[in-house]
N, C-alpha and C positions, 0 to 999 in steps of 0.2 A: 656315251659310256653308261653302262648299266650300273646302278648303285644298289647295294644290298645292305639291309640293316637287320640284325637279329636281336630281338628282345629276350634276354636271358643268357648269362655267361656261365652256365653250369656244365655238367658232365656231357650234355648233348650239344648245346649251342656253341661252346668254345671250340671243341675239336672239329665239328662240322664246318664251321665258318673258316677255320684255319686251313682246312683242306681245299675248300672252295677258292679261297684266296690264292693258295699255292698253284692250283690248276687253272685258274682264270686270272692271270696277271692284269688283264685289261679291265677287270671289274673291281670297283671299290667296295670293300666289305668292312662294315662297322658293327662291332658287338657292343651292345649297351646293357646296363644293369642298374637297378636302383641302389645297389650296394657299392659304395665307393671303395670299401676294403677289398671286395672281390675284383673290381676293376684294377685297383692298384696291384693286386697279385698277378693279374694277367699282363700287366706292363712291367713286371719285375723279372728277375732271373729265377724265381721260384714260383712256378705256375700253381694255381689252386687245384688243378686236376693232374693226377699222375697217370700218364699213358706212355708206353714205350714209343719213342719217335716224335712225340708231340712237341717237345722243346725245340727240336731242329726245324720243324715246320713253322712254328710260331716265329722263331728268330729270323727265318728266311723271308717272312712276309710282313712282320710288324714294322711299321714305319714306311713301308712301300705301298701296299694296297690293303693292309689289314690294320685296323685300329680298335682300341677298347676304350669306351667312354661311359661316363655316368650321365651325359647329356642326352637323355632319351628323346626328348621332343625334337631337338635339332636334327638328329640323324634319322628319325622316322620321317620327318618332313622332307628330307632330301632324298629318301630312298624311292626306288621304283618297285622293289620287292622287299617285303617285310616278313621275316620269319618270326614266329612266336614259339619260343623254346623255354617256357617257364615251368616251374614245378607244379605237378598236379597230384599231390599226395592223397592218400585215403582219408576221408573225413573221420574225425575222432569224436564228433558230437553232432547232434541234430539229425534231420531226416537222412537215412541211409548211412548213419555212422558205422564204421567198421567195414564198409563195402564200397560205397559210392566215392567217386573222385571228388576232391575238393577243388572247385574251379575258381577260387577267389583270385589267384594270381593271373589266371587266364583272362578273367573278366576285366581285371585292372589293365592288362595289356591291351585288350580290345578297345577299351575306352580311351587309353592313351593314344592309340593309333587314330581313332576317330577325331580326337581333339587336336592332334598335331598335323594331320594331313591337309595339304592344300592342293595336291595333285592326285590323279588317279593312281591306284596301287594294286598290286597283287599281294595278297596276304596269305602266308603259308603256315598252316598248322604243323609244327614240328614236335610239339609236346604229345604225349600219349593221352588221348581224351576219349570220353564216351562217344558212341555213335550219335550223330545229329548235332554234335557240338559246332560244326562248321556252319550249320544253318542258324544256330543261336548267335554265333559271331556276326553273321551277315545281318541279323536283325539289329544288333547293336550299331554296326557300321552304317546301316541304312538310315538310322535315326540320328545321325550325327549333326543334322541341320545344315549340311553343306551340299554343294553340287558335285563333290568328289565321288567318283565311281570306284567301287572295290570289287575285286574278284577273289574269293576265298578258295584255297586249295588245301588238300591234305597230303602231306609228304612225310609220313612217319619214318623214324630212324630205326634200323635193325642191327646196328653194330653191337658187338659184345665188349664189355669193359675188359681191359687188358690187351685187347687187340683192335681198339677203335680206329687207330690211324690206318692200319693195314686194311681193315674192313671198309673204311671210307675210300681208300685209294682203289681197292679192287672189290666192289660190292657184288654180292650175289644178284641183287636187283635193287633198282631205285623205283619206288612206288609213288605215283602221283595220281591223286583223285581230284576230279573237277566236274563241273556241270557240263552236260551235253548241249551247250548253246554256243553260238558264234563267239561270244565274249569268253565263255568258259574254256573253249578249245584254244583260243588265243592265249589265255593265261597259262594253260597247260604247256603249250608250245614254248612260251617264254621261259618257263622253268626247265623244260627239257633242254633248251638251248644252253642253259648254264651247265647242266650235268654232262651234256654231249661233248664238252671239252675233254673229258677223259673216260666217260662211261660209254661202252658200246650201246648202240641204239636198241639192240635186242635184249638188253638188260634193263631197259627203262620201261616199266609196266604202267599202263594207264588204266584207271577204273573210275567208277562213280565215287563221289565223295563218301557216301556211307560205306561202300566196300573197302575203301582205303582205311577209314577209321577203324572198322571192325577187323581188318586184316592184321593190324598191329596187335590188338588184344588176342586174336585167335592164334597168332604165331607164338606169342609168349605162353599162352595157355597150353598149346600143344607140347611145347618144350617142357613146361612144368609138369604136365601130365606124364611124360616119359620118365622124368626123374621120380615122381611118386610111384609110378608103376614098378620100376626096378627096385625101389626101396621096399615096396610091399612084398616083392619076391624075395628080397634079402632076408626078411624076417623068417620066412619059411625055410630058406636055405640053411640058416643057422641051426634050426632044430631038427632038420632032416639029414644034415651032413653034406648037403650040396654046397657048391661054391658059386656065389653070385657072379663072380668074374667069368667063370666058365660058362655059366648059363647065358650071361649077356653076350659073350663072344659067339656062342652058338646061335643065339637068336639074331644077333646083329649081322651075321653072314647072309641072312636072307635079304636080298636087295629090296624087297618090299618094306622092310623094317629099317635097315641101316644101323650103324653102330654108334651114332651120335647120341649123347645124353643118356647113356645106359650104364653109367658108373654108379654103383650103389654107394651111398654115403650117409652122412648124418643129416642131410636135408639140403634143399636149395635155399639160396638167399639172394641178396642184391636188391636194387631199387625197383625192379620191374615185375618179376614173376608173380609174387603174391599180390601186389597192387593190381596188376592187370587181370589176374584170374578173379579177384574179388569184384572188380569193376564189371567183368563179364557176368558174374553171378547176379549182381544187382540189376544189370540190364535185362537178364532173363526174368528175374522176379517182377520187375516193373512192367514187362510185356506179357505177363500171365503165363510164364513157362516154368512152373515150379520144378518139374522133373529135370529139365535142362539145367536149371540153377543148382539143384541138388547134386547133379553129376559133377559140375565144376567145383562146387563147394567141397566135395570129397577129395579133390586134388590138394587143396590147402589142408584139409583135416589130416590126410595121410602124412603131409610134411610135418605137421605139429606132432603127430604120433611118433614119427621117426626120431625127432629130437628128444621127446620125453622118454621114449624107449631106451635111448642111449644113456640118458641120465640115470634111469632106473637100473640099467645094467651096471653102471659104475658103482652105484650105491650098494646093490645086492651082492656084487662080487667082493666088495671090501667089507664083508661081514655085516651087511645091512646098516652100516653107519659110516659117514664121512665126517662126523662132527669132530672138529679140532684137528683133522688130518690135512696135510698139505697135498694138493693136487696140482700138478704142472699142466698148463694148457699151452700147447704149441700151435700157434696160428690163431688169429682173431679176425682177419679179413674174410669176406664171404667166399673168396676164391683166390688162388695164387695170382700174382702179377698186378694186384691192385691194393690200394690202401682203404678201399671203401668197406665200411662195416654195416651198411644199411641192411637190415633183416638178416644179418649173419647168424647162422646156426650157433656159432660160438657164444653169442650173447645169451641165448636161451639156455645153453648148457651151463655156462658160468652162473647164471642167475639160479638155475636149479640146484647146483652144487652149493652156492652161497646160502640159499634158502635152507639147505640141510646142514648149515653151519660148518662147511668146509672152508679151508683157506686156499685160495687159488693164486698161483704164480704164473703170470701170462707172459709169453714171448711171441712177438710177431716182428718180422724184419722191416715192415713198412708202417704199420699202424702206430700212431703216437700214444704215449702214456696218457695224455689228456683225453684222447678219444676212448681209450680202453676204460678209464675211470668213469667217464661220462656214461658209457654204455652199460656198465655193471652197477651203476649207482642205484638203479631202480629195483634191485633184488630185494625180496621181502625180508625185512629185519636185518639186512646185511650191514656190517660195520666197515668203516674205511680200512681198518687194519686187516681185514680178511682178504684184501686184494693187494698183491704185489706185482710190479711190472719188472721183468728181468731183462738184462742186457743181451743174453743169448740163451740157447736151449739148455746148456749145461747148468747155468745159474738157476734157471727155472726148475730144473729137475732135482737139484741138490736137496737131499733130505725129504723128498716127496714120497708119499705112499703109492701114488698112482700118477700116470702120465696120459693125457688125452691129446691126440693129434686131430686138430679140427680144421686145418687148412692144408692143402696139398702142396705146400712150398717144396721145391726140389731139394733144398738143403736138409729137410727132415728125412730124406731117403738115405743120406750118406753120413748121418751122425755116428759118432763112436758110441754105440749103444752099450758096449762093455763098460766104458767109462761111466755112462749114465747109470747103469745097473749097480755098479760099485758104490755110487753115491746116494742111492735111494734106500728107503726103509724096506725091510723084507717081511713078507713076500712083496715083490715089486710088480706092479700091474701096469700094463700098457693097453690103452683103449684107443684103437685106431679107427677114427671116423671117416677116413678118406682112402683107405686101402693103400697106404704109403709104405708101411714097414714090411720087411721080409719076416713073415710070421714064424717060419721054421727056424731061422737063425736066432730070432729073439727068444724063442722057447728053449733053444739049445743053451743060450746064455743063462737062462734061469727065470726069465720073465713069465708071468701069467699074462697071456695075450688074448684080447678080444678084438676082432677085426670085423667090421660090418659086413654081413653077408657070407662070412666064411664059417666052416664047421667050428663048433665051440671047442675051446681048450678043455682038456679032461678035467681040470680044476673046476671050470664053470658048469660042466654037465651035471655035477652032483648038487648044484645050488638050485633053489626054487626057480621055476620058470619065470621069465619076464614077459608079461603079456603086452 
């Protein structure tokens, strides 16, 4: 019987191992983490990760062939295949701060594997890491002082938050990178045999280690670049009378382009896009490719521009001041279907408004009040009383001067906007950062409406331009 251990019980490790356990009932799967609180959550009825369908998968396997434990050494020692799925955030200090990946947790995991192993193992990179990280891991493992043989593979994850379980069950591809040696090919085959329980062989792609590592960064960079591209077009649409939705639909019908990730908005967020693009920038810089680094840096710069442009539009529309005014914020997660706020555009928009002394009232159907307060606490000179967390959209909008839609939750499409209008200060402003509202209907009600990438409201056309 093959035994699998995954170090890291986070957004990637937990769901991935749960699906492997579901599809491979003869394989024992253990998920380990140094945080007892996180492990306790995985063993409870309230999982630490919200993903549609994940509860059912975990409940079907937990206690059968899926376990969650804080005993890292024991499960690593027992395993034949060890996945490493730890956090690799962007460094905040030191060499490469602001761009390079912080590999502190990754190195700790590698040393834990070296110390605990008493038998040969296949070690699988599941975290998003810089190119050549697998080689660095091999150096750590090779100097463990034992006779244990390790083979390191790269198996990056490509699922999207909010649809992780479905993506894992029916992946576009499973990518496995390894060495072109007899031992390397055997290790690749061992991992392929795991995925072959449910993934067709033609969807299992094998490459070199470096190609697999770079493919993950490149995939997210390409997707982020598409978002920044359409957002750059959206700014031009607004001032020329074009509609970014129509432009995107026209462009997306070209099969060479496709229609994915062409929705103009307030900017991309989540744990991966910005981190991975910046890691790619740093890799280019370190390898003497300043022009390539500058290209990818501009993807992030455009995303920052889109968020700051949105804040400037809100402030300029409301007579160039939001000081003391209540602004309702609908949506705080970085996208619908998740409770994740990492790099959410809503955070930067709220901080911008709070820095201009606005009072914000936030409603999100999944994000907790604790998380909202934690994310808005760093706003320059903001005070606690400037932030309120509402129970629903109507409470958030009551008495507000303006309303910002920052996450595309479906419920925001069907709100009673007449009721909202009646309860707001006049003139009542709506700033749609996700193209959720029916602009025409809201203007008929009496709102002054700004929607990213759409022709400007007649009210806004007479105001100073927002660069």
